[in-house]
VOBA-1610 file (N, C-alpha, C; in pm, whole numbers, padded with zeros to 5 digits, always signed):
BEGIN
Met+00084-00116+00016Met+00000-00003+00003Met+00096+00130-00006Ala+00062+00216-00090Ala+00147+00334-00103Ala+00128+00426+00013Lys+00235+00480+00050Lys+00237+00578+00174Lys+00178+00710+00130Ser+00085+00752+00193Ser+00027+00882+00163Ser+00122+00995+00206Ile+00111+01111+00142Ile+00200+01232+00169Ile+00107+01320+00242Asn+00168+01359+00360Asn+00095+01459+00439Asn+00113+01600+00379Pro+00005+01663+00351Pro+00013+01797+00295Pro+00095+01893+00382Leu+00078+01873+00510Leu+00154+01964+00602Leu+00304+01936+00590Asp+00349+01811+00577Asp+00481+01782+00567Asp+00544+01840+00441Ala+00469+01823+00327Ala+00500+01875+00196Ala+00530+02018+00205Ser+00425+02091+00278Ser+00439+02229+00279Ser+00558+02277+00364Met+00594+02210+00466Met+00698+02241+00559Met+00833+02217+00476Thr+00837+02110+00396Thr+00949+02081+00307Thr+00976+02185+00208Lys+00869+02239+00153Lys+00868+02345+00062Lys+00925+02464+00115Thr+00866+02496+00234Thr+00911+02610+00306Thr+01059+02624+00352Leu+01107+02497+00393Leu+01243+02483+00434Leu+01339+02497+00308Ser+01282+02446+00191Ser+01367+02463+00066Ser+01373+02609+00029Asn+01260+02676+00041Asn+01265+02817-00002Asn+01359+02896+00105Gln+01349+02849+00240Gln+01443+02928+00323Gln+01582+02903+00294Asn+01620+02784+00251Asn+01752+02748+00211Asn+01798+02827+00089Asn+01716+02833-00010Asn+01739+02925-00120Asn+01758+03066-00097Gln+01675+03112-00005Gln+01695+03257+00032Gln+01820+03281+00112Thr+01851+03180+00195Thr+01982+03190+00266Thr+02093+03198+00174His+02099+03103+00063His+02204+03101-00030His+02215+03234-00119Lys+02095+03284-00149Lys+02095+03402-00225Lys+02149+03521-00137Ser+02104+03529-00006Ser+02152+03631+00080Ser+02300+03615+00097Arg+02355+03497+00102Arg+02498+03476+00125Arg+02573+03522+00005Arg+02511+03490-00123Arg+02581+03528-00254Arg+02584+03687-00247Ser+02459+03751-00215Ser+02450+03891-00228Ser+02552+03961-00127Phe+02564+03890-00019Phe+02663+03948+00084Phe+02801+03948+00032Leu+02839+03820-00029Leu+02978+03812-00086Leu+03001+03907-00193Leu+02893+03922-00285Leu+02909+04015-00386Leu+02930+04157-00339Leu+02859+04203-00236Leu+02867+04329-00173Leu+03008+04357-00119Leu+03053+04243-00057Leu+03192+04234+00004Leu+03296+04270-00111Ser+03286+04193-00214Ser+03377+04200-00320Ser+03372+04343-00389Val+03252+04409-00394Val+03246+04531-00460Val+03304+04644-00384Phe+03283+04642-00258Phe+03312+04762-00165Phe+03452+04737-00087Ile+03472+04617-00043Ile+03588+04586+00042Ile+03707+04554-00032Leu+03695+04466-00137Leu+03808+04419-00219Leu+03890+04528-00271Pro+03822+04634-00333Pro+03901+04745-00390Pro+03987+04812-00287Val+03933+04825-00169Val+04000+04892-00070Val+04123+04814-00022Ile+04114+04685-00020Ile+04228+04597+00015Ile+04331+04601-00089Leu+04282+04593-00210Leu+04375+04599-00329Leu+04451+04737-00331Ala+04381+04847-00311Ala+04434+04972-00313Ala+04546+04985-00216Lys+04522+04936-00088Lys+04613+04939+00024Lys+04727+04850-00009Leu+04704+04729-00062Leu+04825+04649-00104Leu+04897+04716-00219Ala+04839+04787-00309Ala+04910+04844-00428Ala+05004+04958-00364Leu+04957+05038-00270Leu+05039+05135-00209Leu+05153+05075-00132Glu+05127+04977-00048Glu+05229+04908+00028Glu+05338+04846-00054Lys+05292+04773-00159Lys+05386+04701-00242Lys+05438+04782-00353Glu+05405+04907-00368Glu+05435+05000-00472Glu+05419+04951-00613Trp+05286+04886-00621Trp+05252+04826-00759Trp+05224+04941-00856Leu+05192+05061-00812Leu+05136+05176-00890Leu+05246+05276-00903Asn+05252+05341-01008Asn+05331+05452-01024Asn+05272+05588-00964Thr+05319+05625-00848Thr+05259+05734-00768Thr+05312+05875-00808Ala+05373+05887-00929Ala+05428+06016-00983Ala+05301+06106-01007Val+05332+06231-00999Val+05228+06334-01022Val+05191+06329-01165Thr+05053+06321-01205Thr+05020+06306-01335Thr+05003+06447-01414Asn+04970+06558-01342Asn+04949+06680-01408Asn+05094+06731-01437Gln+05102+06810-01551Gln+05217+06863-01611Gln+05262+06996-01543Gly+05152+07074-01508Gly+05183+07202-01438Gly+05196+07176-01288Thr+05220+07292-01211Thr+05228+07290-01073Thr+05084+07308-01010Leu+05045+07212-00930Leu+04899+07220-00872Leu+04912+07332-00754Leu+04813+07428-00756Leu+04811+07516-00652Leu+04738+07472-00534Thr+04797+07454-00423Thr+04732+07399-00314Thr+04655+07498-00226Gln+04697+07626-00231Gln+04626+07736-00161Gln+04515+07792-00248Pro+04396+07828-00184Pro+04292+07880-00258Pro+04332+08008-00338Phe+04295+08018-00465Phe+04340+08129-00552Phe+04234+08136-00661Thr+04159+08255-00671Thr+04054+08270-00757Thr+04065+08389-00855Leu+03976+08384-00959Leu+03974+08507-01046Leu+03937+08632-00979Asn+03846+08620-00869Asn+03816+08739-00792Asn+03931+08795-00724Asp+04019+08719-00678Asp+04153+08760-00615Asp+04234+08848-00718Leu+04223+08815-00849Leu+04294+08889-00943Leu+04218+09016-00987Gly+04088+09016-00952Gly+03993+09134-00996Gly+03959+09096-01149Leu+03963+08962-01181Leu+03939+08926-01313Leu+03795+08850-01317Ser+03684+08928-01318Ser+03556+08879-01296Ser+03471+08909-01415Asp+03517+08937-01536Asp+03441+08973-01650Asp+03337+08865-01682Glu+03210+08909-01698Glu+03107+08813-01735Glu+03143+08721-01855Gly+03222+08786-01957Gly+03246+08704-02070Gly+03343+08597-02044Leu+03408+08593-01924Leu+03505+08489-01895Leu+03436+08382-01796Asn+03320+08407-01749Asn+03247+08315-01653Asn+03214+08192-01723Asn+03208+08084-01646Asn+03169+07944-01704Asn+03255+07897-01805Gln+03381+07937-01809Gln+03481+07896-01908Gln+03602+07838-01840Trp+03670+07747-01919Trp+03804+07720-01864Trp+03898+07830-01931Leu+03993+07873-01849Leu+04081+07974-01889Leu+04232+07931-01890Ile+04288+07975-01999Ile+04435+07966-02007Ile+04489+08114-01999Ile+04546+08146-01885Ile+04584+08282-01851Ile+04734+08299-01860Tyr+04769+08388-01949Tyr+04919+08415-01967Tyr+04956+08550-01912Arg+05024+08556-01792Arg+05075+08664-01734Arg+05209+08696-01799Leu+05212+08802-01894Leu+05324+08820-01976Leu+05430+08894-01900Pro+05560+08879-01951Pro+05667+08974-01890Pro+05635+09119-01913Asp+05695+09205-01837Asp+05681+09342-01859Asp+05731+09385-01997Ile+05839+09322-02041Ile+05898+09350-02168Ile+05877+09218-02252Cys+05818+09226-02368Cys+05793+09107-02435Cys+05884+09101-02555Asn+06000+09027-02541Asn+06097+09012-02649Asn+06054+08908-02742Lys+06149+08866-02839Lys+06122+08769-02943Lys+06076+08641-02885Leu+06145+08594-02769Leu+06107+08471-02699Leu+05975+08469-02650Cys+05929+08579-02591Cys+05797+08600-02538Cys+05700+08595-02637Leu+05722+08670-02760Leu+05625+08659-02869Leu+05602+08518-02928Glu+05708+08453-02926Glu+05703+08303-02978Glu+05620+08230-02882Ser+05641+08247-02748Ser+05574+08173-02642Ser+05421+08196-02654Ile+05375+08324-02679Ile+05234+08356-02699Ile+05187+08271-02808Glu+05251+08259-02920Glu+05203+08184-03026Glu+05191+08034-02988Ile+05292+07979-02912Ile+05292+07839-02883Ile+05179+07817-02785Val+05150+07910-02691Val+05033+07875-02603Val+04909+07893-02673His+04898+07975-02760His+04778+07987-02845His+04749+07872-02937Asn+04869+07818-02981Asn+04852+07696-03056Asn+04808+07574-02971Ser+04853+07571-02852Ser+04805+07470-02750Ser+04654+07482-02737Tyr+04602+07606-02729Tyr+04458+07617-02725Tyr+04389+07571-02851Val+04440+07598-02972Val+04384+07557-03101Val+04382+07401-03119Val+04488+07345-03064Val+04495+07182-03074Val+04372+07124-02992Leu+04312+07188-02902Leu+04202+07137-02835Leu+04080+07101-02925Gly+04071+07158-03046Gly+03976+07122-03138Gly+03836+07151-03090Lys+03760+07043-03086Lys+03620+07041-03057Lys+03592+07104-02923Asp+03694+07104-02833Asp+03674+07153-02698Asp+03713+07306-02696Met+03756+07357-02802Met+03790+07520-02799Met+03681+07600-02744Pro+03554+07573-02777Pro+03452+07662-02729Pro+03434+07663-02575Arg+03492+07567-02507Arg+03486+07550-02365Arg+03605+07635-02296Val+03689+07679-02374Val+03814+07740-02315Val+03839+07881-02385Thr+03883+07977-02295Thr+03916+08108-02347Thr+04070+08141-02312Pro+04155+08177-02407Pro+04290+08221-02366Pro+04294+08364-02345Val+04361+08396-02230Val+04360+08538-02173Val+04504+08589-02164Leu+04541+08704-02215Leu+04665+08765-02198Leu+04654+08870-02093Leu+04727+08865-01990Leu+04738+08977-01890Leu+04860+09050-01933Thr+04839+09180-01971Thr+04959+09247-02032Thr+04955+09393-02001Lys+05068+09463-02017Lys+05076+09609-02016Lys+05071+09645-02173Asn+05064+09768-02193Asn+05062+09811-02338Asn+05198+09805-02400Ile+05237+09679-02430Ile+05380+09663-02468Ile+05399+09617-02615Phe+05283+09623-02687Phe+05291+09567-02833Phe+05288+09673-02919Ser+05369+09662-03020Ser+05368+09766-03129Ser+05237+09752-03213Ala+05201+09855-03300Ala+05083+09844-03379Ala+05070+09715-03471Glu+05190+09677-03517Glu+05189+09554-03603Glu+05163+09436-03528Gln+05231+09419-03394Gln+05199+09309-03312Gln+05059+09316-03259Ser+04993+09423-03234Ser+04863+09422-03189Ser+04771+09377-03301Lys+04804+09415-03428Lys+04720+09372-03546Lys+04739+09224-03562Gln+04848+09162-03529Gln+04867+09014-03554Gln+04792+08942-03445Leu+04792+08998-03317Leu+04724+08938-03215Leu+04564+08941-03234Ser+04527+09053-03295Ser+04367+09069-03317Ser+04324+08951-03397Lys+04414+08876-03483Lys+04367+08764-03566Lys+04353+08631-03487Ser+04403+08640-03363Ser+04392+08511-03272Ser+04277+08529-03184Gln+04256+08422-03101Gln+04142+08429-03007Gln+04181+08479-02874Trp+04303+08540-02852Trp+04335+08590-02730Trp+04244+08707-02688Gln+04202+08698-02549Gln+04137+08811-02498Gln+04232+08885-02411Arg+04263+09006-02451Arg+04362+09087-02387Arg+04307+09169-02267Val+04368+09147-02145Val+04329+09217-02031Val+04444+09302-01975Gln+04418+09425-01938Gln+04515+09529-01890Gln+04567+09468-01749Leu+04685+09451-01733Leu+04752+09413-01621Leu+04747+09520-01505Thr+04669+09491-01400Thr+04641+09586-01295Thr+04751+09577-01180Pro+04761+09677-01102Pro+04844+09667-00981Pro+04812+09545-00889Gln+04686+09511-00885Gln+04634+09401-00800Gln+04689+09276-00862Met+04674+09251-01002Met+04727+09134-01063Met+04881+09130-01052Asn+04942+09243-01067Asn+05088+09249-01062Asn+05150+09218-00924His+05070+09239-00821His+05108+09216-00690His+05103+09057-00655Leu+04999+09002-00716Leu+04978+08855-00689Leu+05067+08765-00786Leu+05073+08818-00906Leu+05153+08738-01010Leu+05277+08822-01041Ile+05379+08805-00951Ile+05504+08877-00964Ile+05576+08833-01098Thr+05580+08710-01119Thr+05667+08661-01232Thr+05570+08618-01342Pro+05624+08620-01466Pro+05543+08571-01578Pro+05511+08416-01566Gln+05392+08388-01595Gln+05356+08250-01593Gln+05228+08221-01661Ile+05189+08091-01671Ile+05069+08057-01751Ile+04977+07983-01638Leu+04862+08024-01618Leu+04768+07969-01517Leu+04661+07905-01593Ile+04595+07799-01530Ile+04478+07738-01583Ile+04368+07752-01466Ala+04249+07810-01512Ala+04150+07833-01424Ala+04018+07755-01458Asp+03952+07698-01369Asp+03823+07630-01390Asp+03698+07717-01412Pro+03598+07661-01466Pro+03476+07754-01498Pro+03405+07803-01367Leu+03444+07754-01250Leu+03403+07807-01131Leu+03488+07924-01074Gly+03586+07956-01143Gly+03674+08072-01117Gly+03792+08038-01019Asn+03817+07906-01002Asn+03935+07867-00928Asn+04054+07844-01016Ile+04168+07916-00970Ile+04290+07893-01049Ile+04365+07774-00995Ile+04384+07670-01074Ile+04428+07545-01013Ile+04563+07505-01046Leu+04610+07557-01176Leu+04747+07502-01206Leu+04823+07616-01269Ser+04961+07604-01253Ser+05057+07706-01290Ser+05160+07643-01381His+05193+07697-01494His+05305+07662-01578His+05402+07774-01580Gln+05531+07743-01568Gln+05648+07833-01569Gln+05662+07888-01711His+05687+08030-01711His+05726+08093-01832His+05857+08044-01886Pro+05867+08008-02009Pro+05992+07950-02062Pro+06106+08065-02066Glu+06229+08027-02022Glu+06335+08114-02025Glu+06429+08091-02137Gln+06407+07975-02199Gln+06492+07933-02316Gln+06412+07875-02427Ala+06458+07882-02555Ala+06380+07843-02663Ala+06337+07699-02663Gln+06432+07609-02607Gln+06403+07469-02602Gln+06286+07432-02504Gln+06262+07520-02417Gln+06160+07501-02305Gln+06024+07528-02371Gln+06016+07590-02486Gln+05883+07646-02535Gln+05794+07520-02583Ala+05860+07428-02657Ala+05791+07309-02706Ala+05737+07219-02605Leu+05818+07220-02487Leu+05774+07135-02370Leu+05652+07201-02306Leu+05655+07334-02303Leu+05549+07409-02234Leu+05420+07384-02319Gly+05428+07397-02448Gly+05309+07359-02533Gly+05250+07226-02503Lys+05334+07126-02502Lys+05288+06987-02475Lys+05235+06978-02335Ala+05288+07031-02240Ala+05236+07029-02102Ala+05099+07090-02090Ile+05080+07206-02150Ile+04950+07275-02146Ile+04847+07186-02216Ile+04875+07127-02332Ile+04789+07053-02411Ile+04748+06924-02318Ala+04847+06855-02260Ala+04827+06742-02176Ala+04725+06767-02050Asp+04753+06881-01993Asp+04676+06920-01869Asp+04523+06954-01919Met+04510+07034-02024Met+04383+07080-02071Met+04293+06969-02118Lys+04354+06871-02187Lys+04285+06754-02243Lys+04227+06683-02118Lys+04305+06653-02026Lys+04285+06573-01918Lys+04158+06645-01829Leu+04184+06768-01809Leu+04081+06845-01729Leu+03936+06846-01809Leu+03947+06866-01930Leu+03824+06880-02017Leu+03758+06746-02025Lys+03838+06641-02028Lys+03779+06507-02051Lys+03705+06460-01914Tyr+03759+06497-01798Tyr+03691+06446-01676Tyr+03603+06559-01619Ser+03607+06675-01671Ser+03513+06781-01609Ser+03371+06774-01654Lys+03284+06801-01563Lys+03140+06803-01591Lys+03087+06948-01602Val+03182+07043-01587Val+03135+07177-01595Val+03212+07260-01707Gly+03162+07363-01761Gly+03243+07436-01859Gly+03222+07375-01999
//
């Protein structure tokens, strides 16, 4: 005679099976969560301890660690707001090397291609150009701004600055003193700007 199956026993068996399945799923979810959040931390710690990664600075310019803004310079023209800026504080006397550097920095801006509308190149200068030089500059995209005593006080030496669309000046590049430094300057500005524009959600 076949043994009858108790509906209560069957229900309990099914319930236990479901509970086991839920337990396995919960365990899998916990392990997955652990691997997503904990494992990267462990790997990062090991990478630093074992020096698996190259920890060299990746930006080409000098990162400014102290807060420095366009407002500090008195440079708050509405036409420059919400833009990335390449700001060139020129020497008081712009010799041949200086004029070549202006062209190289401007070419670095042009190389940005489709990202050019997000960036404005700005010259901080005294009235140091001849009529012919001014005419040549007018054919470029440079925005010329008169160097004020306030700017001159904060930017004592010639340099190239990079500012974000929120008005923070974040990087500085040294003004080239020799001709062979000019090509390196152009490459450095391009590298920094492309990286910033790639990862930026503003501007």
